[in-house]
N, C-alpha and C positions, 0 to 999 in steps of 0.2 A: 406750285402750291403743293403738289404731292410729296416733293422731297422735304418739305418742312412739316408734313403732316405727322401726327402721332399714330400709334398703333390702333388706339380706339376709333380714330377717324377712317383709317384704312379698312378696319373690320366693318365699319358702317357702309363705306363705299363698296365693299364686296358684297355685302348683303343686299344692297340696292340692285347691283348688277346681276346677281343670281335671281333676284325677285323679278327683274325685267325680263330676263331669259325665260324663267318659268312661265310668266304671264303670257308672253307672245308665243312661247312653245305650246301652251294650251290651245290657242286659237289656230295654230298652225296645225295641230293634230285634228282639230275639228274640220279643217279644210282638207287634210289628208284623207279623212274618213269619207268626206263628201266628193273626193276626187277633184276638187276645185283648184286648178293649177294657179289662177291668178291670186287667189286668197293665200295659197301655200307660199308663193314667192313673196307676197306682201308681208306676211307675218315672220317668214324666216328672215327676210332682210331686216325687219325690226328687231328680231332677236339677235341677229349677228351685229347690229349696231351697238350693242352693249359692250362689244370688244374694242370699241373705238376709245375707251377711257384711257386717261393718262394719269390717273390718280393712284394706280395700284403698283406695288413692287412686283418684280418678276414671280416671285412665290404665290402671291395672292392672285396675280393675273393668270397663272397657270390653273389655279383652282376654277377661275371663271371660264378659262379656255375649254377645260375638260367638260363643263356642264354643256357648252355650246357643241362641243365635239360629239357628245352622245346623241344630240338632236340631229347633227348633220349625217350620222350613220343612218338614222331612220329616213332622213330626207333622200339620201342616195338610193335607199330601196324603192322609194316612190318614183324617182326619176328613171330607174331601170325598167319599170313596168309601163311601157308606151300605152297599153290598154286603159291605164288609170287617168292619164293626163291628155292623151290623145294627139301628142306632138311628136314627130320624128326627133330622135336625139340631135340631129344637125340644127333643126330649128330651134330646140330647146337650148343648144349651146349659144346660138345667136340671141336668143330671148333674154337670157340672164345677164348678158352684157349690158343691158339698159337699166340695170338697177341703179338707184339714185346715188348711193355713196359707194366709194371705191372699195372700202374694206368689206362690206357685205357682198358686194358684187364679185370680188375676188375669191372669197370663200364659196360662193354659189358656183362660180366658174369652174374653180377646182373640182368641186363635187360632181357637176355635169361632166367635166372633162374626164374624170375617172370613168364615168358611164360611158362616154363617147369612145374612149380607147377600148373599153370592154366589148363594145359592140363591133369593134374592127371595121367601121365605116370609113375610117380614115387612118392613114399610117400613124402609129402611136408617137413616132418621132416628131411629126408636125405638130400634134397636139401638145406634146411635152415642150417643145420649143416655144409654142405659143403662150403656154401658161407661164413658163419661167421668165419670158420677156415681160408679160403683162403684169406680173407680181412686182415689177420695179415701181409700179405706181404707188406702192405703200412704202414710204422711206422713213416712217417712225421706227427706230431701232427695236423696240420691244414687240410692237405689233407686226412689224415686217418679219421678225425671226419667228414668231408663232405661225404667222401665215405660210411662210416657206417650209416650215417644220410640217405643216398640215399637208402641203403639196407634196413633200417627200414621202409622207406616210400613205397617201391615198394612191400615189403612183408607184410604190415599191414593187407590187406584184404585177405591174404592167410593163416593166422595163423590158426591152428586147434583148435579153441576154440569151447565151447559149442553153438550149433545152426549153426555153419559154415558148408558150404559144404565140407570142407576139414577135417572135423572131422570123425573119425571111423577107423576101421581096425587098422592099425599100428600107426595112428596119434592120440594123446591125448592132452588134455590141458597141461599137464605137459611139452610136447614137445615144445608148444608155449611159455610157461613160461621159459623153459630153453634157448631157442633161444634169448629171450628179455634180459634175465639176462647176458647171456654170451656177447651179444653186448653191453650191458650197462657197463659191467665190462672193456671191451677192450676200449671203449670210454672214460670212466673215467680215465684210465691210460694214454691215449694220452692226455686228457685235462690237467691232472696234470703235465705231463712232459714238458709242454710248459714253466713252471717257471724256468726250469733247462737249457733252451737254451739261448745262448747269454751271453754278459757280464752282471754284476750286475748293470751297470749304466742305463740299460734299464728296470729294474725291474718294474717300474711304468707303462710303456708302456705294459710290458707283462701282468700285471694284468688287464689293460684295455681291451686287446685283449681276455683275458680268459673270462672276464665278457661278452664280446659280444658273445662268443662261448657256454656259459653254457646251453642255451635252447636246443642246439643239444644234450647234455648229458640228460638233464631233460626230453626230450620227451620219452625216454625209460620208465621212470617211470610213465609217464602219460599212455603209452600203457599197462603197467602192471596193473594200476588201472582200465583199460576199458576192460581187457580181460574177456569175459564171462566163468565163471566156476572157478575163482580163489576164493574158498570159505575161511572161516575163518580158517580152519585146514591147507589148503595149505599155506595160507598167514603166518600163525604163524609158521608153520614148515620149510617152504622153502623160500618163497619170502623175508619176513622181515629179517631173519637172514643173507641171502646172500647179500641183499642191505646194511645192516648195517655193514657187515664184510668189504665191500668196503669203506664205509664212514670212519670207525674208522682206518683201516689200511692205508689209502692214506696219513694220517698225514698232509693234507693241509687245511689251514684255510679256503680258499674260498670255496673249494669243500665240506668241511664237513658242512659248514654253508648252502649253497646252497641245498645240497642234503637232509639235514634234513628238510629244509623248503619245498622241493618238497614231501618228504614222508608224512608230515603232511597234505599237502594240497590235494594230489591226491587219498589217500586211505580213505575208509569210516571211519565215526566216531566211529562206533561200533567196528571196527577192532582195532583202537587205543585204545579203552577202554580195550579190551581183551588182548592186548599185551603191556599194559601200562608199566609193570615192565621191559620188554625188551627195550622199547624205552627209559625209563628214565635211564636205566643202560648205554646205548649208549651215552646219553647226558653228563653223567659224565665222559666219556672216551675221549671227544673231546679235541682238542688242547686248551690250556689255553687262546689263543688269539681270539678263536672263541667266538661270541657274543652269549653265550648260553641263556641269558635272554630273547632275542627275540624268540629263538626257543621254549623255555619252555612256554613263554608267548602265542605264536600262538597255541600250543598244548592245553593249558588250555582254551583259547578262543574257540577252536573248541569243546572241551568237555563240556564247559559251555553252548554253544549254542545247542549242542545235548540234554543236560539235560533239556534245557527249551523248546525243541521241542515238548516233550510229557511227561506227568507224568508217563507213563507206563515204561520208561526207567530207572527211578531213582534207582529201585532195583538193577540193574546191577552195578551201581556205588557202592552200598553197598556190593555186593557180591566180587568185586575185591579189596575193601578197597582202592578206588581211593585217598581219601584225605591223608591217611597216606603215600602212596607211593609218591605222588607228594610233600608233606611236607618234606619227607626225602630226596628226590632228590634235592629240592631246597636248603635244608640245606647243603647237601654235595657240591653242586655247589659253593654256597657262601663261604663254608670253604675252598675248594681247590683253588678257584680262588681268591687269596689274592689280586690281582691287580684290581679286579672288582670295579669300582667306586660305590659310595653309591646309585646313582641314579639306577643302574642296580639292586641292592638288593631290593630297594623300588619298582621298577616296578615289580619284581617277587612277592613281598608280595601282591601288589595290585591285580595282576592277580589271585593269589591263593585265596584271599579274595572273589574276584568276582566269582570264580568257587565255593567256599564254600557256599556263600550266595545263589546261584542258586540251587545247588545240596543238601546242608544240611542247609537249612534256619533255622532249629529248633535247630541246634547244636551250641549254643552260646560258648560252651566250644572250639570248633574248631576256631571260630572267635577270642576268647580271646587268644588262643594259637598262632595264627598268629601275633596278636598285641604284644604278648610277645616276639616272635622272632624278630620282628621289633625293639623292645626297646633294645634287646641285640645288634643287629647291630648298632643302633644309639649311644649306649653307647661306642662302640669302636671307635667312631669319636670324636675328641676333640670338634669340633662344626660344626653343619650343615649349611654350607654356600652356597651350591649348590642350585640356585633357582629352577631348574628343579627337583631336588630330594625333595625340599620343597613341590613342587606342587604335587608330587606323595604321600607324607605323608598325605597332605590335602585329596587327593582322597581316601587314605586308610581310614582316619577317616570319610569321608563323606559316604562311601559306606554303613555302618550299618544304618545310619540315613535315607538314600533313601530307603533301603530295608525294614526297619521295620516300618518306618513313625512314630516312637514313641521314643523319647529320653529316656524314662523310660528304654527301653530295653538296649540302649547303656550304661546307668548309671550302669548296672549290670556288665559291662565288667571291670574287675579290672585293666587291662593293658591300657584301653583307655586314662586315664589322664596321665599315664606315657608316652605314645606317645607324647601327646601334650606338655609335659614339654620339649621336644627336638626342638620344633618350635621357631623360632625367635619372636620377640615381634610383628612385623607387621603381620606375618602369624598366630601367636596365636589369634590375634584379628580377622582376616578374619575367622578362623575357629570357634571362639566363635560366630561370627554373624551368621555364617551357622547353628550353633546349635539353637541359638534363633529363626532364621527364620524357622527352621524345627518345633519347638515347636508351633510357631504361626500358621503355615500353617496347621498343623495337629490337632490344638486345644488340645495339649497335657496338662494334668493337673499333676503337681508333687505334690504328696500328702503325703510325709513322709519327716521328717526332714533329715534323712541319705541320701536321694536321692538328697535333696536340697543341702546338704553339698557338695556332689560330683559335682553336676552340677555347683555350684558357684566356685568350684576349677578349673572346665574345662574353665569357662568364666573369670577367674580372670584377664586375659589381658585387659578386658573392665572395670573391677571393680577398679583396682588399678594400679599404675605405676609399670612396671617390670624392674628390673635391673637399677633402677634410672632414668628412662626415664622421661623427663619433658614433662608434658601435654601441656605446653606452645608452644611446637614445633608442635603440631598437628594442622591441619587444622580445623578451627572453626566448619565448616559445617559438616565434617566428625565426629568430636567429639560429637557434638550435636546429630547426627543420632545414633551413638553407645550408648550414654547414654539413649536416648529415647527408644532404643531397650532393654536395661536393665530394664528401667521403666515398659515397657509393659510386660516383662518377669514376674515381681513381681506379677502382677495380675493374672498370671496363676498358682501361687502357692496356693493351697487350700486343706483343709481337713475338713470334717463334724465334726470331733471330736475336740473340743476346745482345749483340752490338747495338741494334736499333732499340731494343728494349731499355738498355742503359741510357741512351740518349733521351728517351721518353722520360725516364726517372729524373734525370737531370733538368729537363724542361719544366716538369711538374714541381721539382723542389725549388727552382728558381722563382716560380710564381708564388708558391705557398709561403716561402720565407718573407714575402712582402705583406702578409696578411695580418700581422699584428698578434699580441700576445693572447688575445681572446679567441682567435681562430685556430691557432696552432694544435691545441689539445684535440680538436676535431679532425684535422686535416693531415697531421703528421703520422699518426698510427696506420692509416690505410697506405700511405706511401712507404713506410718502414716494411710492412707486410709484402707490398708488391715488390719491394727490392729483395726481400728474403726469398720470395718465390723464384725470382731470377737466380739467386745464389744456389738454391736447390737444384734448378734446372742445369746451371753450369756444372754442379758436382755430379749429376746423373750422366752428364756427357763426358765426364772424366778428363776435363781439361779447360784451359782458359781460351777465350776467344779475343783475338786482337785485331783491331781494325785501324784504319788509316788515322782516325781523330780519337777515338775512345777505346780503351783497353777494357773489354768486359771480362774482368777477373773477380773472384770472390774477395780478394784483398782490396782492389779498388772500391768495390761496393761497400765492404765494411768501413772503409775510411769515410765514404759519404755518408753512411748511417751514423757513425760516431759523431761527426760534425752536426748532423741533423738533429739527433737526440739531445746533444749538448745544448742546442738553441732551445729546445722544449724544456729542459731542465732549469733554464734560467727564466722561464715565463713568470712566476715559478709553477711548475707542476711536477713536483718530484716523484710522486707515486707512480704516475704514468711513465715518466722517463725511466725509473727503475725497472718497471715490467718490460719496457722495450729493450733496454740494455740486456736483461736476461734472455728475452727471445733472441737477440742477436748472438749472445754468448752460446746459446744452444746451437744455432745455425752454424756458427764458426767451429763448434766442436764436431758437427756432422761433416764438415769440410776438412777435419784434420788440421786446423789453423790454431794451434794452442796459443801463440802470442795474442792473436785477436781475441780469442775467447777470455783470456786472462785479463786483457785490457777492459773488455766490457764488464767483467766481474769486478774490477777495480773501481770502475765508474759507479757501479751500483752500490758497492760498499761506501764510497765517498758520499754519494747522495743520502744513503742511509744515515750515516754519521753526521752530516753537516745539515741536511735539509729536512729530514723527516723527524719532526719533534712529537706529533701526537702519538700517544701510546697505543691507540688501536691500530693506527697506520703502521707503527713499528712492528706490531705482532704480525699483521698481514704481510709486511715487507719481508721480515726474517723468514717466514714460512715459504715464501716465494723463492728467496735465495737458496734455502735448504733444498727445496724440492727440485729446483733447476740444477744445483750443483750435484745432487744425487744422480741425476740422469746423465751427466757429462762424464765421459770416460777418456778425454783427450789429454788431460793433464798429467804431467810427470809427478814423481813422489814429492818433490820439492813445492811445486806450485800447489798441488792439491793440499799438502799439509798446511801451507800458508792460509789457503782459502777456508779450509775446514776449522782451523784454529780461529780465524776471524768469525765464522758463522757461530761456533760454539761459544766464543766469547761474547758476542752481542746477544746471544740467546739467554745467557746467564745474567745479563745486566738489564733485562726488561724490567719495567716498573712493578708489575704485579707478580707475586710468587706463583700463581697458577699458569701465568703466561710464560714465566721463566721454565717452569717444570715441563710444560708441553713442548716448548721450543727445544729444550735440552734433550728430551727423549726422542724428539724427531731427528736430532743430530746423530743419534745412533745409526741412522739408516745411511750416513755418510761413510761409515766404516764397514758396512756390510751391505753390498749390493748383490741382489740375487740374480746375477747374470753370469754367463759362462766365463766372461773376461773380466767380471766386476771384482772390485776389492773385497776381501773378506778378512777383516781384522776384528776378530771376536773379542779380544781383550779390551779394545778401545771402544767397541760398541757397548760392552758391559760396563765400562767406566762411565759412559754417558747415562746408562740406566740407573746405576748407583747414585750418580750425581742427582738425577732427577728425583731419586727416592728421597735423597737428603732434603731437596727443596720442597718436596711434598710434605715431609715431616715438619719442616720449618713453617710451612703454610698452616699445618694443623695446630701447631704451638701458638702461632699468632692468633689463630681463630679462637682458641682456648683462652688466650690472655685477654682478648677484646670482647668476646661474647660469653665468656664463662663455660663454654663447652667446645669440643673439637668440632671442626666443620665436617662436611660431607667427605666421604672416602672415594669420591669419584677419580681423583688423581691417582690414588693407589690402584684402583681397578684398571685405570688406563695403562699404568706402567706394567701390572701384571699381564695385560694383553700383549704389550711389547715383548716382555719376557717369554710368553708362550710363542710368539712369532719367531723370535730368534732360536728358541729351543727346538722348534720344528724344523727350521731351516738348517740345523746342524751346527750351530755356534757351540764349539767344545767347551767355552768358558761358562756356559749356563747350565747348571745342573738342576736335577729334581729337587735337591735341597733348597735352592734359591727359590723355586716356585713354591715349595712347601712353607718356607719362612714367610713369604709374601702373603700367601692365603692365610696364614695364622695371624699375620699383623693386621690384615684387613678385618678378620672376625673380631679380634681384640678391639679395634677402633670402633667397630659397629656396636659391639656390646657396651663400650663406654659411652657411646653416643646415644644409646637407646634408653629413653626415660620411661619405658613401658607403655606410653600412650601412642607412640607412632613409630613408623619405620622410615629411615631416610630415603631420599629420592634416589640414592644409588643403588639401593637393593636390587631392582630389577636387572640393572647392569651386571652386578656381581653374580647374581643368581644365574643369569644367562651364560656367564663365563664358566662357572662351575658345571652347568649343564653340558657345556661344550667338552670339558675335560672328561666328564664321566662317559660321553658319547665316544671320545677317542679311546678311553680304556676299554669300552665294551666291544669296539670295532676290531681290536686284536691286530695282528701283524706287527711290523716294525713300529709304527706309530704307537699302537696299543702298549707295546713293551716299554716305550719311553715313559708312559704315564702310570705304569704299574706302581712305581715307588712313591707316587704322591697319594697321600692319605686325605680324603675329604671329610 
């Protein structure tokens, strides 16, 4: 009837039980005050009879039990004082055994038995044995569990353990252990029996009730773990076998899981280590429905923490061959529990790997063995779709990175990339980012082509599209972050040996060229600069390095770079390709390779002419070309004339007149380089400035035609500053009269542009220029003499 009752009925029955306890407790206290033993026993038995109810759930029964327990504590005080009741404790022990009902009788017997042991008039082991045997008379699961819990509680401080006042003579630690084990065995049987009571329709409620009662059973194991004198030998020979016998034989999922959890938690770590084989054997005998992975995970976590607590204990793990035993046990569990979900197996592998990295950090073969077992398990699954299992695989792959702080170590693990192959595209990218972040965080340098090959296989999810994934579907910000990470990674690849470094560059190039047009603008530039660093290294060593397979020469590297940038220019990304061509041209000039430098300039001009159509991009590009060409001094007269002619020609054909003017006067620096060996063709430099002046005049005329007034004189002032620069550098073709004429021209233009209400925005620039000329005139010396002829 109780199992079909509602909450309101249960509350009513609980209230009635509490009322009965309080009523009889009232009369019991009157009898206690009167020291009337007969009345005390009568009303205490009536009070305890309320615990005979079968109508309450374990939670409600516990509330009722605690009310009775409070009264029993006061009753025990009465029984201790022989002067109050007048009976020796031996006679009292006999007397309470005549109580009418067995449940009140056993509670009274346990209470008096506690007093009996306290008096030491009989060996405590005999009283304990008597009590634990007689409690078998109560076979109702809930009532029996609470009765035996009471027995365990009142006898806890009377167990004959080492250091206890009850130890000695006939009492030994083994007696205490035997009592607790026997009580545990009987309680476990009662606990398991609950599932067999009542119809199958209330099975869910039964499981809930059993969960509420499990701590009553587990307390016995806690007591066993606290008994002083239970050494390793006793634990190995007696305690653990008896407990595991109960665990395995009960054939109950809930009991097996909970009790194994208790064993792992309550007994010392060193005991677990020395009895590891026995524990693991029990794990393989548990019911298939038991979540063994959590049990094994908790065990390995305990052992891992124990290993981390002190280096002195590591030799113990080696002595018992802990890794081999754990690995074999996990393999058997995964093999026998066919229905175990993939996340369970992955969780076990993660725990085993964590254990291994703490206990055997130097055994990379153990780590690789675990990863290999993971590959086998993942291969048995068509496709890994469980997000939680995927997370565990990431944890498995991340553990070596975190432990060793060195990706190079992980690259030696042959099964590492095989595990990554089982990740989906998204998770593969996440793992690849973690690998790169680990490299950057620890400033790891990958120094061999073989390791670079393995590394780029690991991060291939970032380098190319997997399984036809369209990069257009990716978030732009995330995509850029991924590619920037790859770019940073390329700079971490280095080797002092040019031959090996060239191999690394070739490996990286091979992988990057498969990345598609969207990735190349991010990944090619760092590859180019890495190769140019190698070129400069070779140049500083003053020779070529030739190996068996690869010739590390600047010419060879420039050929590779030319092919690489050509791919980039077809993306299309012409502006970036042009910049890289110019960087290569400058590097080739530093190596005195005129043909290579000329070829790079040729490619840059082709890109400019055929691919760059935007006017702003053209302006930027032509200034880059002019600036690079000005710094290069490797060209002969013919090649240099060809290139400078091209540069000046393209400058004069820009769309906007101001852009033309600025590009043309910038070309003047191509004919006058202020170096010891630099070209100094003052006449052609002057021709560029005069051409720029004509373009500026044309710009003024166009402004006058379109706006009715001439535009600002900024261009004239800029040209004036170029004249001043070359004049000071000693260009003989620029005279003070040239400067004087240009100053007067600017003054005239400003006056014609001044409407009396405002000054043009170029006034400050022109004023500053004039101030500079005055300063030089006042300074005197050679420079001052040059400016004397200029009238301001």
